N, C-alpha and C positions, 0 to 999 in steps of 0.2 A: 473404496466405494464412493461414488459421486452422489452428491445431493444437490437439489436445486435451491439456490439462495435467491431471495427477493430483496431488492434494495430500492432506495429512493433518495431524492434530495429533500431538504427540509420543507420546501414549499409544495412538494409533490408534483411539480410540472414534469419531472423526469422520474420514471420508474423503470426498473430493469430486473431481469432474472438471468442467472448464469449457473452453470454446473461447476461444482467444486469438489475436489477430493482432498483439498488442503485448507480446511475451514477452521482449524484451530488458530485463533489470532494471537500468535506468540511472539512475532518478530517486530520489535519496536525500532523504527528508524529515526535517527537524530540528525540526518543530513540536512543541510540548509534548505534544499528544495522541498523535502517532505515537511520539515518544520514550518516553513513559510507558507506552503500551499495547503496544508491539512493538519498540522500538528499543534493544536492549542496547548497541549501539555508538554511541548518541547519535542514531541516525536509523533510519528504517524504509524498506524498499523495497517499493513496490506495483507490481503488473503490471496492465495493462488487459485486461479480458475481457468477453465477452458474457453479461450477466446471465441471459438466457433459456436459456442452455445449462448453467447451473449445476445439477449433480445432486449430491445430498448423501446419504450413508449415515451414520446416527447423528445425525440432526438433533435428536433429543431430548436430546442432550448439549451442544447449543450454547446459549450465553447471548449476549445482545446488550448492548453498552454504547453509550449515547448521551452524548457528551462534554458536560460542563458548562463553558461558556466565559464567563469574566468580561469585561465590557466594560472596556477599558483606562482609560476616562475616568471612568465612574461606579461600576465594580465590580459592577454588576448582572449576575447570572448568567442566561444563557440556555442552554437545552438544545438541542444540535445535532439536526437532523433526520437526520443521517447515522448509520448503524448500523455498529458494529464487532463482528463476530462472533468468538467465541473458545470454546474447549473449557472446559466447566465443571469438568472434573476436572484436567487438566494446565495449563490457562491459556494454551495456545498461541493466538496471534493467527492468525486464518484469512483473513478478508477484510473489506473495508470496502465499504459500499453507501450511496448517498445518493439520496433520492427526487427531488432536483433533476436527476439524470442517471440515470433509471430503467433505461436500457438497458445501463448499465455496472456492473461489479463489479470490485473491485480486490483480488485475492488478494495476500497477503503473499508475497514471494519466498521467505521463510524457511519457508513452509508447503508449497511446491511440491516434489514428489518427482521430477518429470520433469527431466531434464537441461535446463538453460537455456543459451543462448549467452552468452558473455562480452561485455559491452558494450565498444565501442571507446573510449568515454569516458563520463563521468558528469555528471549535473546535480546540483547541491546546492541544494535549495530550502528556504525558510523559515529561512535562516541567521540572520536577525534575531531569531529566538527560540530558537536552539540553547542547550544547556546550557553553562555556562562551562567544564566539564571536557572537553567534546567537541571533539576536534581533527580537523577534516575533513582527509582525505587527498585533496588536490585536485591532480589531474594537469594537465599542460600544456594538454591539449585540453578539460578540464572547464569547465563554465560554472557561475557562482554567482548565486544570487538571494536577496535579503533576504526576499522573499515568494514569490509564485507565478511560475513560468516564463512567458515570453511565447508559449509554444507548447504545444499539447496533446500527450498521449502519442501519439495517432494521427498527428498531423502530424510529430512527431519521427521516428517509425518510417518513414513515407513518405519524408521528406526524406533519411534515412540508409540507404535501400535495404533496409529490413526489412519491407516490406509483402507 
Protein backbone atom coordinates (compact mmCIF):
# COMPACT_ATOMS: atom_id res chain seq x y z
CA UNK A 1 0.00 0.00 0.00
CA UNK A 2 1.50 3.32 -1.08
CA UNK A 3 1.20 6.41 1.05
CA UNK A 4 2.15 10.00 0.33
CA UNK A 5 5.26 11.20 2.11
CA UNK A 6 5.94 14.91 2.54
CA UNK A 7 9.47 16.17 2.91
CA UNK A 8 11.53 19.33 2.92
CA UNK A 9 14.96 20.76 3.41
CA UNK A 10 15.83 22.51 6.67
CA UNK A 11 15.27 26.06 5.36
CA UNK A 12 11.98 25.02 3.64
CA UNK A 13 12.97 26.43 0.22
CA UNK A 14 12.48 22.91 -1.16
CA UNK A 15 9.38 20.88 -0.34
CA UNK A 16 8.32 17.64 -1.95
CA UNK A 17 5.82 14.82 -1.90
CA UNK A 18 6.27 11.29 -3.17
CA UNK A 19 4.37 7.99 -3.03
CA UNK A 20 6.10 5.20 -1.12
CA UNK A 21 5.29 1.57 -0.44
CA UNK A 22 8.66 1.13 1.27
CA UNK A 23 8.50 3.65 4.06
CA UNK A 24 10.01 1.77 6.97
CA UNK A 25 13.45 3.38 7.36
CA UNK A 26 15.47 0.30 8.20
CA UNK A 27 18.47 0.27 5.86
CA UNK A 28 21.50 2.16 7.20
CA UNK A 29 24.18 2.78 4.59
CA UNK A 30 27.77 3.40 5.75
CA UNK A 31 29.35 3.91 2.31
CA UNK A 32 31.59 6.93 1.93
CA UNK A 33 29.20 8.72 -0.42
CA UNK A 34 26.16 8.40 1.88
CA UNK A 35 28.23 9.16 4.98
CA UNK A 36 29.83 12.27 3.52
CA UNK A 37 26.72 13.67 1.81
CA UNK A 38 24.02 12.84 4.36
CA UNK A 39 25.23 10.73 7.26
CA UNK A 40 26.10 12.69 10.36
CA UNK A 41 25.87 9.50 12.44
CA UNK A 42 28.24 7.69 10.10
CA UNK A 43 25.38 6.39 7.93
CA UNK A 44 22.41 7.59 5.89
CA UNK A 45 18.93 6.10 5.72
CA UNK A 46 17.12 6.09 2.39
CA UNK A 47 13.50 5.13 1.76
CA UNK A 48 12.17 3.59 -1.45
CA UNK A 49 9.59 5.59 -3.45
CA UNK A 50 8.01 5.88 -6.90
CA UNK A 51 9.96 8.42 -8.99
CA UNK A 52 6.96 9.23 -11.22
CA UNK A 53 5.05 10.56 -8.20
CA UNK A 54 7.78 12.95 -7.03
CA UNK A 55 6.40 16.49 -6.95
CA UNK A 56 8.77 19.30 -6.01
CA UNK A 57 8.19 22.90 -4.94
CA UNK A 58 11.31 25.05 -5.08
CA UNK A 59 13.12 22.95 -7.69
CA UNK A 60 15.20 26.00 -8.62
CA UNK A 61 16.92 25.72 -5.23
CA UNK A 62 18.07 22.14 -5.83
CA UNK A 63 21.58 21.19 -6.84
CA UNK A 64 22.68 17.73 -7.89
CA UNK A 65 25.88 15.95 -6.91
CA UNK A 66 27.24 12.99 -8.87
CA UNK A 67 29.78 11.13 -6.75
CA UNK A 68 33.37 10.80 -7.89
CA UNK A 69 34.35 7.22 -7.20
CA UNK A 70 37.98 6.03 -7.27
CA UNK A 71 38.75 2.54 -8.52
CA UNK A 72 40.34 0.75 -5.53
CA UNK A 73 42.99 -0.89 -7.72
CA UNK A 74 43.95 1.84 -10.21
CA UNK A 75 42.82 5.01 -8.44
CA UNK A 76 41.10 6.09 -11.65
CA UNK A 77 38.09 8.32 -10.95
CA UNK A 78 34.70 7.65 -12.48
CA UNK A 79 31.66 9.86 -12.05
CA UNK A 80 28.56 8.07 -10.85
CA UNK A 81 25.43 8.14 -13.00
CA UNK A 82 23.45 8.40 -9.76
CA UNK A 83 22.24 11.83 -8.71
CA UNK A 84 22.02 13.09 -5.12
CA UNK A 85 19.78 16.11 -4.78
CA UNK A 86 20.28 18.67 -2.04
CA UNK A 87 19.20 22.23 -1.18
CA UNK A 88 21.65 24.82 -2.47
CA UNK A 89 21.04 27.11 0.52
CA UNK A 90 20.98 24.90 3.63
CA UNK A 91 22.69 21.82 2.16
CA UNK A 92 20.03 19.33 3.30
CA UNK A 93 20.25 15.98 1.53
CA UNK A 94 16.87 15.33 -0.12
CA UNK A 95 16.94 12.19 -2.27
CA UNK A 96 19.04 9.95 -4.48
CA UNK A 97 18.08 8.80 -7.98
CA UNK A 98 19.93 6.54 -10.40
CA UNK A 99 19.16 6.07 -14.12
CA UNK A 100 19.90 2.35 -13.73
CA UNK A 101 16.63 2.16 -11.72
CA UNK A 102 14.61 5.00 -13.28
CA UNK A 103 11.32 4.08 -11.58
CA UNK A 104 12.80 4.50 -8.09
CA UNK A 105 13.77 7.51 -6.02
CA UNK A 106 15.27 7.25 -2.56
CA UNK A 107 14.34 10.12 -0.27
CA UNK A 108 16.53 10.49 2.78
CA UNK A 109 14.57 9.61 5.90
CA UNK A 110 16.05 12.75 7.48
CA UNK A 111 14.22 14.92 4.91
CA UNK A 112 10.80 13.32 5.50
CA UNK A 113 8.33 15.35 7.58
CA UNK A 114 5.62 12.68 7.61
CA UNK A 115 5.69 10.37 10.66
CA UNK A 116 7.41 7.13 9.71
CA UNK A 117 6.99 3.75 11.39
CA UNK A 118 9.73 2.54 13.69
CA UNK A 119 11.49 -0.42 12.08
CA UNK A 120 11.37 -3.71 13.99
CA UNK A 121 15.07 -4.15 13.20
CA UNK A 122 17.72 -2.59 10.96
CA UNK A 123 20.08 -3.64 8.23
CA UNK A 124 23.57 -2.17 8.26
CA UNK A 125 25.03 -2.12 4.75
CA UNK A 126 28.41 -1.15 3.34
CA UNK A 127 30.05 -1.77 6.71
CA UNK A 128 33.24 -2.62 4.82
CA UNK A 129 33.67 1.08 4.04
CA UNK A 130 32.38 2.67 7.26
CA UNK A 131 34.40 5.40 8.96
CA UNK A 132 36.69 4.23 11.76
CA UNK A 133 34.86 6.46 14.28
CA UNK A 134 31.38 5.17 13.36
CA UNK A 135 30.20 2.64 15.92
CA UNK A 136 27.13 0.87 14.55
CA UNK A 137 24.43 0.23 17.11
CA UNK A 138 23.57 -3.29 16.01
CA UNK A 139 20.57 -4.91 17.64
CA UNK A 140 20.03 -8.62 18.20
CA UNK A 141 17.74 -8.96 15.15
CA UNK A 142 19.75 -6.62 12.90
CA UNK A 143 21.63 -7.91 9.88
CA UNK A 144 25.10 -6.79 8.77
CA UNK A 145 26.53 -6.55 5.25
CA UNK A 146 30.07 -5.58 4.23
CA UNK A 147 28.59 -4.47 0.90
CA UNK A 148 25.02 -4.60 -0.45
CA UNK A 149 22.23 -6.65 1.16
CA UNK A 150 21.07 -9.84 -0.50
CA UNK A 151 17.52 -8.48 -0.75
CA UNK A 152 15.88 -5.37 -2.24
CA UNK A 153 13.96 -2.75 -0.26
CA UNK A 154 10.70 -3.95 -1.85
CA UNK A 155 11.41 -7.61 -1.02
CA UNK A 156 12.26 -6.71 2.61
CA UNK A 157 9.00 -4.81 3.00
CA UNK A 158 6.95 -7.67 1.50
CA UNK A 159 8.71 -10.33 3.60
CA UNK A 160 8.19 -8.36 6.83
CA UNK A 161 4.52 -7.50 6.27
CA UNK A 162 4.94 -3.84 5.32
CA UNK A 163 3.45 -4.05 1.83
